[in-house]
C-alpha positions as CSV (number, residue, x, y, z in Angstrom):
1,M,111.2,100.0,104.3
2,L,108.7,102.7,103.4
3,K,105.0,102.4,104.4
4,L,102.2,104.2,102.5
5,Y,98.7,104.3,103.9
6,T,96.0,105.8,101.6
7,D,92.3,106.4,101.9
8,A,89.6,108.5,100.3
9,S,86.4,110.2,101.5
10,T,83.6,111.1,99.1
11,K,80.3,113.0,99.8
12,G,77.8,111.3,97.5
13,N,78.6,108.7,94.9
14,P,79.8,110.4,92.8
15,G,80.6,113.5,94.5
16,P,83.3,115.8,95.9
17,S,86.2,113.9,97.4
18,G,89.4,114.1,99.4
19,A,92.4,111.8,99.8
20,G,94.5,111.2,102.9
21,V,98.0,109.8,102.9
22,V,100.4,108.7,105.6
23,V,104.0,108.0,104.8
24,I,106.1,106.2,107.4
25,S,109.8,105.0,107.5
26,D,112.5,104.9,110.1
27,T,113.1,108.7,109.5
28,I,109.8,109.9,108.1
29,Y,106.3,110.4,109.4
30,K,104.3,112.6,107.1
31,Q,100.6,113.2,107.0
32,L,99.1,114.6,103.8
33,T,95.7,115.8,102.7
34,F,94.6,116.2,99.0
35,P,91.3,117.8,98.2
36,L,90.5,116.2,94.8
37,P,89.5,118.6,92.1
38,T,86.9,116.5,90.2
39,I,83.7,114.7,91.0
40,L,84.5,111.1,91.6
41,T,82.9,107.8,92.7
42,N,84.1,106.2,95.9
43,H,86.2,103.7,94.0
44,E,87.7,106.4,91.7
45,A,88.6,108.5,94.7
46,E,90.4,105.5,96.3
47,F,92.5,105.1,93.1
48,E,93.3,108.8,93.2
49,A,94.3,108.6,96.8
50,L,96.9,106.0,95.9
51,I,98.1,108.1,92.9
52,C,98.4,111.1,95.3
53,G,100.6,109.1,97.7
54,L,102.8,107.6,95.0
55,S,103.2,111.0,93.3
56,Y,104.3,112.5,96.6
57,L,106.9,109.7,97.1
58,R,108.2,110.2,93.5
59,E,108.4,114.0,94.1
60,Q,110.5,113.4,97.3
61,N,112.7,110.9,95.5
62,L,111.6,108.3,98.0
63,H,111.8,105.3,95.7
64,D,115.0,103.6,96.7
65,E,113.3,101.4,99.4
66,T,110.9,98.6,99.5
67,L,107.5,100.0,99.5
68,M,104.6,98.6,101.5
69,I,101.2,100.0,100.4
70,Y,98.2,99.8,102.7
71,T,94.6,100.6,101.5
72,D,91.2,99.7,102.9
73,S,89.9,99.5,99.3
74,K,89.7,95.9,98.1
75,I,89.1,97.1,94.6
76,V,92.4,99.1,94.6
77,A,94.4,96.4,96.3
78,T,93.2,93.7,94.0
79,A,93.6,95.7,90.8
80,V,97.2,96.7,91.6
81,D,98.1,93.2,92.9
82,R,96.7,91.5,89.8
83,N,97.4,94.3,87.4
84,Y,93.8,94.0,86.2
85,V,90.6,95.9,86.5
86,K,87.1,94.7,85.6
87,K,85.7,98.1,84.8
88,E,87.3,99.6,81.8
89,N,87.0,103.2,83.2
90,Y,89.4,102.1,86.0
91,Q,92.2,101.2,83.5
92,I,93.4,104.8,83.3
93,Y,94.0,104.8,87.1
94,L,95.8,101.4,87.0
95,T,98.0,102.6,84.1
96,E,99.0,105.7,86.1
97,I,99.7,103.7,89.2
98,N,101.9,101.3,87.4
99,A,103.9,104.2,85.9
100,L,104.4,105.7,89.4
101,L,105.4,102.3,90.8
102,A,108.0,101.7,88.0
103,P,111.0,103.1,89.8
104,F,110.4,101.1,93.0
105,E,112.5,97.9,93.1
106,L,110.1,96.0,95.3
107,T,106.4,96.9,96.2
108,F,103.7,95.1,98.0
109,I,100.1,96.2,98.3
110,N,98.0,95.1,101.2
111,W,94.3,95.4,101.9
112,I,93.6,96.3,105.5
113,A,90.4,96.8,107.5
114,E,89.1,100.3,107.9
115,N,89.8,100.3,111.6
116,Q,93.5,99.7,110.7
117,N,93.6,102.8,108.4
118,K,92.2,105.5,110.8
119,G,95.2,107.9,110.2
120,A,94.6,108.0,106.4
121,D,90.8,108.0,106.9
122,H,91.0,111.1,109.2
123,L,93.2,112.9,106.7
124,A,90.8,112.0,103.8
125,R,87.9,113.4,105.8
126,Q,89.9,116.6,106.3
127,A,90.7,116.8,102.6
128,L,87.0,116.4,101.8
129,Q,86.1,119.2,104.1
130,E,88.7,121.4,102.4
131,R,87.2,120.5,99.0
132,L,83.7,121.3,100.2
133,K,84.9,124.7,101.4
134,Q,86.5,125.3,98.0
135,I,83.3,124.7,96.1
136,G,81.2,126.6,98.6
């Protein structure tokens, strides 16, 4: 089983953002930061964090296992679970997430409280700091 924890950090809403991802399996423990290149809202950054994590798994060919996704974003967890978004501008994110999830045989997405997602949160804050340095 593969576990993917994602989180985002945004300065302002919208504003510069960063994503943090933790990947865990029996043989893997990977921490990743992704300074996000565009100005995003908090919710958009949370969707982007999941896209970053799923893209990494696809790039590493890690799609042969059951995937458990953990996010502290209720909007992202609900959107992916129900395959539905209320706001039309989130549809592009859901479409990309569904494409990235396609090769996985079995996936589950779970909302977790922020205090259960500290690893990804810490990485997201690091990524935001990297992004803020990039834009000066």
